[in-house]
C-alpha positions, 0 to 999 in steps of 0.5 A, a space after each residue: 499499500 502507498 501512503 498508508 497508515 499504520 498501527 501496532 496491536 498486541 493480543 493475548 489468550 488462548 488465541 487459536 483453540 478459542 477461534 480469537 486469531 482467525 477471527 481478528 485476521 479475517 476481519 482484516 482480510 475482509 475490510 481490504 487492509 493488510 497485517 504484518 506479524 512481528 511477534 508470535 508465541 504460542 502457549 504450549 501447555 492448557 494454562 499457557 496463553 498465547 501472544 501476538 503483535 501485528 501491524 495492522 496497515 490501512 489505506 487511510 486514517 478512516 479505514 484505521 479508525 474504523 478497524 481499530 474499534 473492530 479489533 478492540 471489541 474482539 480482544 486486541 488493543 494497541 500497544 501504544 495504549 493511550 490514558 483513558 479520556 473521561 468526560 463529564 456527563 452533561 445531564 442525568 441519563 445522558 452521556 457525551 456523544 462519543 461515549 464508549 458502549 460496553 460488550 458482555 465481555 470483560 474489560 479492562 481500561 488504562 488508567 492512571 498508567 496501568 490497566 484496570 478491571 471494570 466491574 459489573 460488566 454487561 453489555 449496552 452501557 457506558 463505563 464509569 469512573 466510580 470512588 471504587 474505580 470503573 464501572 459499567 453503569 446504563 444510562 439512566 443510571 448515570 448523574 450530572 458530572 459523571 466522569 464518563 469513558 470516551 476513548 474505546 483506544 484505551 480499552 482491551 476487552 477479553 472475549 469468553 475462551 473455550 472451557 477447557 474444564 467441561 467438554 460440553 461447552 467445548 464440543 457443542 458451545 456456540 451451536 445448536 444441538 440437535 434433538 439426538 444430542 439431547 442425553 448427551 447435554 443432559 448428562 453433562 449439565 447435570 454433572 456441572 449442576 452438582 459440581 456448582 452445587 458442591 462448590 456453592 456456586 449460583 444457578 438462575 432459572 429463567 423460566 416461561 409458561 411452556 414449562 407448566 404446559 409441557 409437564 416439567 413443573 414437577 421437575 423444576 420444582 425438584 431441581 429448586 427443592 434440592 438445591 440446584 437452583 437459586 434464583 427464579 426469573 420469569 413472567 406473571 405467566 409462569 407463576 400463574 399457570 403453575 398455580 393454576 395446575 396446583 388448584 385445578 390440574 389444568 394449564 391454561 384450562 387444559 388437564 395436564 394428565 389427559 391433554 384434553 380442555 376442561 369444561 369452562 376450563 378458560 377461566 381457570 388462570 383467572 380464578 387462580 389469580 383471583 384466588 391469589 389475591 383474595 389470599 393476598 399474595 402467593 406467600 399468604 397462600 402458601 402459608 394458609 396450605 392453599 399452595 402445597 406444592 409446584 414452583 412457586 411453593 418450592 421457590 417461597 418455602 426454600 427461600 429463593 429470590 425471584 422477580 415475576 416481571 409484568 408486561 402489557 399482555 398479562 391478566 391479574 395480575 398477581 400481587 408479587 408481579 412487578 409492573 413497573 420495568 425499571 424495578 423489575 429489570 433492577 430485581 432480575 440485574 440483582 439476582 443474576 449477579 454473581 451467577 455461574 450458570 443460567 438456565 433458559 427454558 423456554 422463555 424468549 424475551 425474558 430469557 434474551 433480557 437476562 442475557 443482555 445483563 450477563 458477562 459473556 463468562 456465565 454459562 448459559 444452556 438455552 432450551 426450546 422446542 424452536 430452533 430459531 428460538 435456541 439460535 437467537 438465544 444461543 448466538 452470544 458470541 461465545 464458546 459459554 452458551 449451549 443451545 438445546 432444541 427439545 421439548 423443555 418438559 423433556 429436558 426438565 424431567 431427564 435432567 431431573 431423572 439423573 440428579 434425583 433418581 427417586 423421583 418420579 414424574 406423573 
């Protein structure tokens, strides 16, 4: 290239087996630029990381600026790194126009001459310098005068790498498995849940009402009761149909034993809501013995944190359903904080919302009968995401049977 512009980049990590290096080089080639590798050291053991330094050669400053932004977001950083540019927020809930928008990957910024880790990592936020260091905040959390990061050149991102300890997330990670692979996936997920329980790691379930419709409520209830689930995120519908099944043996008026609609069964979900509202709350209905089993029974009696996020579709809703979306988001974020694994069980919208709150290091298991839904949920740019195309009731029964062999399902 004549009259070109050049910048040197560095990247460290498990670059080859995690697919990071091919991704870097492909982006450069696709954009019509060139690269010249000046240093490349390959890790020789599972614990050793690789290191690469290369010169990015571009046609002009605009191409260099565009490619720099893309490379920074996949794990490269400039060797001649500059100090972070921090600008004051002009008003509450607003930031300078050149703000840095966060990814879900672990991030550091160059501050006071060294790399500093960013707290509360999640996507679609901004980086604010707090008294305790840099942290991710949503726009609505920003206050006038907050110091906002506005320089992507001082950012170092760490894409999620292939998990070398858990095979299922290695050979199936980031892909959608077919039905024939469900048994294999269930076996390994069961081992992971046992291991998580032994080390007191946090596992959260995001569940839709299909869990009840497909006969998976007893299995999910058992997983909660036996201490495998430490948080539940759902909408009003999951709780309503779970409670409907306890009161009337139906879900949306369909008998769960026979699969047939019942006489005036369309009233059952409203009857269930009304019965709980008459008692005052789900907890009150449990306390008086009206609700004596089911998902919500196990959640409340075990003291497992939960959030029921409302929507414009909701009937009633149940007293515990949070209809203020900002408050519901806050509840979700608090429950998933520090989690190691999330089971996304046939609830696309709630799962997408939850996924946006998670750092990419959190393992996610996405289960749905619709392959398109599974692909959407599993495609988080991380080898930590596993998609399983399966009836969620079948999946939960198979999982609980491995974890709790004595359990029998109706």
